[in-house]
N, C-alpha and C positions, 0 to 999 in steps of 0.2 A: 504494500500500500504506500502510495506517495505521501509526502509530508502534507500536501494540500488536502488530500482526501482524508488523512488521519485528523487533521485540524477540523475539517467539516464534521467528521464523526463525533469529535469531542463536543463541538458546539451543539450538535443535534441531541446528544445524550443529555446535555444540560437543559436544553429547551424542553425535551420530553419530561425529564425529571421535575422541572419546575412546573410544567403544566399539570402533571399528575399530583404534585404537592398542593397546588391551588385547587384542583378539582376535589381532592379528598378533604381539604379544609372546608370547602363549601358543603360537602357531604356531611361533615361534622355538625353543621348547622341544620341541614335539610332533614336528616333522619329524626332527631329529637323533635323538631318542629312538627313534622307530620305525626309523630307518635303522640304528641300532646294535643293534636286536633287543630293546629293552626293551618289556615288555608295558604298554601304556598303557590304563587302564580308563576314564578320563574326561577330556574336554576341555570345560571350562566357562568361560563368560564371565559374571562376576558371582558373587555369593554369596547365601546364603539359599535360599528356596523355588525350586524349578525351575519356570520358566514354559513351557519347551519343551525337548524332547530327542528324539534319535533315535539308535539304535544302528547303527553301520556296522562290521561285523566284530566285533572284540573291544573296540571303543572306543565309549563313549556321548558324543555331542556335544550340547551344550545351552546354554541361556541361563537365568540365574537372575535373581531379582527385584532385587537390590541391585547396581547397576553400578559397584562400587567396586574392581574388580579381576577376577581370574580365576585359574584354576589348571589344571594338567595333572597328573592322578593317575597316577604311575608305581609299579609294584609294587617292593617291596624297597628303599625309600628309606633304611631304617636297617639296618645290618649286624647280625648276631647278636653276642652277647657274645663275649669273647675265647675262651671254651671252646666256642664254636659253638652255644650254646643261646640261647633267647630270655629265659631267666630265670637270674639269678646267685644267687638265694637271699637277697639283701639285703632289708632291711625298712625302710630309711629312705625318707622322702617323695620325695626327689629320685631315689633309685634305683628306686623304684616307678614313677615317671613314665617313666624310661628303659626299664624292663622292659616296661611296658605298650606303649610305642611299638615296641619290638623284636618283641614278640609279635604285635601287629597287622600289622606289616610281614611277619613270617614267615607269617602265615595267608593273606596275599594271594598268596604264591608257590605256584603249583600244583605238585603232584608231577611231577617230570620236567622242570620249567621253571625250575629253580634258576638256570640260566645266563642267564635273562632278567631277573633282578633288577637294579635300577639300581646297587646297590653293587658288583655284579660287574664293571661296566664298568672298563676301564683309566682311570687318572686323566685322561689327555688327552681321552678321549671324554666323561667326566663334565663336564669343563670346557666342551667344545663344547655339551653339552646345556644347562647352566645359564647359559652366557653367550649362548646363542642368543636368549633373550628380550630382554635389554638391548640387544644389538647390533641387533635388529630395530627397537627404538625409535630408536636412533642413526641407522639407515638412513632411517627415516621423517622424523626431524628434518632430516636432510641433504636429503631430497627436497623437503620444504616450503621450506627455506631456498633451495635451488637454484631452485625456481620463483619465489620472491619476489625473489631477487637478480638472476637472469639472465633470467627470463621476464617479470616485471612491472617490475622495477627498484625502486630505493629513492630516496626524496627525499634529494638531496645538494646541497650548495653547489657551484656550477660557476663557472668563470672568466668567464662572461658577466656584464657589468656591468649591474646592475639600477638603480643610482642613483649619481650623482656628487655628493659634498659640495661646496657652494659655498665654504665657508670651513673653516679649521682652528681648532677650539675647544679650550681647556684641558680636561683630564679633569674638573675640578670643575664646568665649565659645560656639559658634554655634554648635549644635548637642547634647548638654547635656540636660537632662530632667529638666523641670521647678521645682524650689524649692520654698518653702514658702519664701515670701519676695521679690521674683522677680516681677518686674513691669508687669502688665497685658498688653498684646498686644493691640494696638489701636482697631483693628477689633473686638476682643473678648469683649473688654470693651464697645464698641458701640452696640453690639448685632448682629453682622454679623454671619451667620450660614453656615455650609457646605450645599451645594445645592443651595444657593442664586446665582443669576446671577447679576453681577455688571452692571448696566445700564449707570451710569455716575459717575465721580469723579470730584468734584469742578467745575461742569458745563461742563466738557469735556465728550461728549458722547463716550461710549465704541465702539459702532457699531460692536459688536462681535469680536473685536480685542484686545487680551490681551496686546499687545505691547502699545496700546493707554492708557490702564489702568495703566500699569507700568510707562509710561512717566508722567502721571498726578500725580501718587503717589509720584514719585521721586521729582517732582516740588513743592510738598505741604509740605515739611519738616518744622516741628515746627508750623504748623497752624491748626486751626480747620476748616474742610471743609465738605460740604455736600456730602454724598455718597448715591446714589440712587441704591437700589437693588430690584430685582424682586423675590418674594417669593410666591409660591402657586398661581400664576397668578395675584398677586397684587404688586404694586410698593410701596416701603417704602423709606422714606427719613431719613437717619441717620446722625447725626453730629459726626464726627470722629476727635479726636485729633491725627493728624499724627505725629509720633515720628521722630525727626531728628537724624540720625545716620550716621556714616562714611561708605561710599560705594565707589565702583570703578566706575570711570567715563566711560561711554560708548559712542561710536560714533553713527552715523545715522543708521548703520546696526546692532547695538546692541553688537558690539565687544568691549572688554575692550581697553581703551586708555592707552598706556604705554609710559614711558620716553625713551630717547635715549639708556639707558642701560637696557631696558626691564622691569623696575619696573612699576607696575600699578599706575596710577594717581587716587588719591582719592578725594572725595568731600562730602559735606553734602547732603544727600538725604533723602527722606521720607520713613518711614517704616510703613506698615499697618498690616502685619501679616497674610496674606492669601496666599494660594497655588492655582494656577490655575488648571483647569481640562484639561487633554489632550484628545481631541476628533478628530475623522475624520471629516473634514469639506470640503464640495465641494466649490470650488472657482469659481467665475464668469468667463466666457470666456473672458471678457474684460481685465482680468489680464494675459491672456496667452501670448500676445506679450511681455510684460515686463519680464515674467518668461523665455521665450525663449531667449530674449536678454541677461539676466543675465547668463543663462546657457551657451550660446554661448561665451560670454566674458570670463567666467571661463575656458572653454575649450581652447580658444585662448591663455590665459595666460600660460596654461600648454604647448601648442605647442611652444610658443615663448621662454619658458625657457627649452625646451627639451634637449639641450646639457648638462646643469647643472643637470637636473633631471636624465638623463641617467648615469651621473657620480655617482649620489646618488644611483641609482639602482645597479651599479657595486660594489660600496662600501658595499651595503647590501648583494649582492650575494656572494662576495668573502671575505668580512670582517665581522666585528661585528656590523656594523651600522644597525639601525632599518629600515625596509622597510616603505616608506611613503605610507599610504593607499590612499592618494589623488594624488599620482604620476602615471606615465604611467604603464599600465598593459597589458601584451600580451594576445593573444587569449586563451592560455591555462589557464591563470589566470582568465580571464573573464568566461571561461567555468566552472572553479572550483567554482567561486562565484555563478554562476547560479545553479550548482548542490547543493551547500549549501543552497541557498535560498529555493529550493524545498524540501529539506530533513531535515533542522535543526529544533531542538526543541525550538530555540530562538523565532520563529514566531508561534503565536498561531492561525492563521486563514488563509484561502485561500486568503482572500482579501489582507492581508499583503504580501503574496508571489507574487500575481499578481502585486501589486503596485511596489514592488522592481524590478520585471522582466521588467515592463514597463520603470522604471527608467534606468535600464541597457541598454535596447534597444534604448532608447532615447539618452543616453550618447554615445553609439556606433555610431549612425547616426550623432550626432553633431561632433564627432571626425572625421568621414569621410568627413563631410562638410568642417570643418576648415582645416584639414590636406591637402585635395586636392586643397585648394586655395593657398598653399605655392607656390610662383612664381618660381618653379624650375622644369625642366623636370626630370623624365617622368610624373610628376603630372599634373593634369588638369590646375593648376595655371601657369605652365610653358608655356603652349599653350596660355593661356589668356594673360600672360605678353607679349609673342611674338606678338600676334595680336594687343594689345594696342600700343606696340612700333611701329609696322608697320603703324597703323593708325595715330599715332602722327607724325611720320616721313613724311608721305604723306601730312598731314595738313601743316607742316612747309614748305615743298617744294612748296606747292600750294601758301601759303602766300608770299613766296619769289620769286614766278614766275619761279621756277625751274622745270625741268622735273620730272615726277613721278619716284621715286626711285625703284618702283617695290616691289614684296613680300619680306618680311624679311626672311633671310636664316636661318631657325631653325636648319638645319642640322649641322651648325657650332657649335651648343651647345651640340652635342652628347657626347663629352668627359665629359662635366659636368653631362650629364645624367647618364653615366656609374659610375661616382663617387658617385652621389646621390643614385643610385641603390645599389651600394656596401654598402653604409652607412645604407640604409634601411634594407638590408639583415643582416648586423652586428647587428643593433638594434633589429631586430626580434629574432636573435639567443640569444642575451643577455637577452631579456625579457623572452624568453622560459626557459632559464636556471634559471633565478631569480624566475620565477613562480613555478618552481619545487623545488628548494632548500630553497627559502625564500618567500613563497607565501603570498599574501594578503588574509586574511580570513574574513568571515562575522563577526565574533566576534570582 
C-alpha cells in the first residue's frame, strides 16, 4: 500500500470511528427517551442538509451533511411559562426568545399526548435520558482502552535487562565512552548480564514492574544488597554494591520534583547500571478502571483550562509560540494525526498503528464524555444542571411545606445558549485554522 493510500485509510478509520461514536451517543439519549414514553420525532447524525433519512414509526432516522455532531429531537423540551401558557406577554428581547422556544415546544405536543412531553418526565428519568449520551461515550472509551491495555498490550519498561553499563560515570559526563580507570558499574561488577530478568532487589519483588525495581535501587544507595535475577530458567542471587550518586528526586508518578523557580530537586540515590527492556505487555482488566479514571481526569483538566489553552492555540496560530501537543486539537488535526499514524515510517508494525488509533478513538470519546457534562446549554450538562436545580428546588419547597414550584424554565437560559454556541463555533474555527497552519504532528 502506498503512503497516500495508507494516509487515506487512517483518515477514513477516524471518520468512521467518530461517526459511530456520535451515533451511539445519540442512541444513549434515544433509547431511554423512548423507554420512558417521550415522543421522539428525529434521530440525526450530523447537521445541515439531510443526505439520507427514513421514517420508522413516529421517528425519522437520518444522516446529515456536516458530521460535527448529532441530535435527538424530543417533543416538549421546554416547559410552559409559570401560568401554563407559552407566552407571558413580555416584550423584551430575551423574553421573546424564551417565549418563542416555549411556543415551538408546545406546538410539537399533540393533543392528548401532553404526558409524552420531555419536561413531564420525573427528574430522575430526565437525568437518565440526558446522561445516556455521555455515558455511552465513556463506555466506548472504556472498550477501546480495554482492548488496547488487555488485548494488545502497551509498551512498558520491564525488568528484563537490555544492557549493562561497563562503568559508572558522573552525571556531568553521562554519555561518554568508558575509559581505563573509570569505576566499574555495580551490575557489571556483580555479574549481571543482558537478558537477565530482575526478580527482586533487596527483598523487594519486581512483579514484572520496572518502576518497582527502580524504586528499590534508588533506596539502596551506598549499601550492598541482594539482587535476584533469572537466567536460563534458573534464579541467581547476586550481592551488589549499589553506588550512591546524585539524582533528581521524583514524585509518586515518576515526574521530576522541582523548586518554586523550576530547578530540579536532587538527592542521593542508588545506581546499578542496567537498562530496562521495552516490551509490549498486556495489563490485567483489573487495572482498567484506574486507567480510565486517570485518562478521564487528564481530559477534564484540559477542559477546565480550555480558555487559557485556546489563548495558547491562538498565540501559536498567529504568532511564534510552539503548539502544545497535549493541548486541544480540532477534527482536522485529529484526522491529520490519524493519517500519519497509518502512513508514517516512524511505526514499524501494524500493531503499533492499531494501538495508536485505539488511543485516538478512546481520547475522542473521553473528550465527548467530559465536554458534554459542562453545565451549560446546549450541552447535555446544561439539561442535567436544569433538572438537578428543579429537583433541588422541589425538595426545598417540600421540606418547607410550600407548594410545588413546578418545572424549571430552561427557556430563560436561551440567551446563554446562543453565547455558548457562538463560542463553540469560534473555537472550532480557531482550531481549524491552527490545525492547518501550525498542526500537531506525530513526530
